[in-house]
N, C-alpha and C positions, 0 to 999 in steps of 0.2 A: 342313280343310274338304273335303267331298266334291265332286268335279267330275263333271258329266254330260258324257259323250262321245257317247252315242247314245240315241235314242228309238225304241221299238218301236211302229210304227204298224200297226194292223190295220183294214182296210176291208172291209165287207160290201156286196155289190151284188145287185140283182135279176138275173135271168137275161139280160136284154137290156142290162145295164149303164146303164140310164137313171136308176136310183135307187140311190145309194151313200151310205154313212154310216160314221162311225168306230165301231168296236166296242171294248169295253174290253180292254186288254192285261193279262195277269195281273201282270206287272211292267213298267211302261211306260218306266222310266229305268234306264240302265246306265252304269257308270263307264268301260267300254271298248267299242269297237265289236265286238271279238271276243266279249265276253261276250253282247252283244245277238245277234250272229249265231249263237252256239251255242244260244240259246234260241228263235230264230225258228221252226225246224221244229215244236217241240212246241206253241208258242203258236198256230201256224197250224192244227195238227191239232185243238187244243182249240176253236178258233173255227169250224171247219167244221161245217156243219149249221145255223148261226145265220142264214145267208143262202144263197141259191143259189150265189153266187160269192164267195169270200173271198180277199183278198190281204193280204200282210204285207211290211213292209220295215223295216230299221233305217235311221234317218235320222241322219246325223252332226250333232253339235251342237258348236259351237266353245265351249269352256269359258269364254271371255271374254264370251260372251253371257249368262251367268248373272245378271249384274247389270242387264241391259238388257231392255226389252220385246221379246220375240221372237214371231214369228208363224209358225205351221206352215201351209203350203199344200200341197194334194195334188190329184191328179186321176187317174182311171182312163181310159186311152186306149181307143179302140174295139178295139184288138187285145188288150186285157186287161193292159196294163202299168201298174203303179202308179208314178207320178212324184210325188215329195215333196221339199220342201226347207224349211229353217227360215231365216228372215231377220229382221233387226232393222229396225224402221222408224226411219230416221234423221230427225231433225227437219228440216223444210224450211229451207233457208238464208233468212235475212232478205232481203227484197227490197232491191235497191240503190236508193239515193236518186238520183234524176235531177233535175238542176236545169236549167230552161230559162231562157235569158236572151234578151231582145230584142236583136237586133243594132242597134247605134247607127248613125246616118247621119252 
């Protein structure tokens, strides 16, 4: 079974960074972080020109997450840094049952 270790995320933004969106990566998933990192410069070059500002990042993926519902979150900060992470949404714990009893006199 193939395990995913990294995701190549490419984001294109307007010049003022007020409108950003994901751009398609030529190969979005990699078995190793090193493989993703080696492809990042060429993927970034290929994406340039699609938007005024383009950012790319390899995001680590825990192979144990493959069987779980994972969500990718990202943001471009005002200084032009792309922050991204992948997390799983754990089900909320069941609420504890609380029993109230009247105090007897």
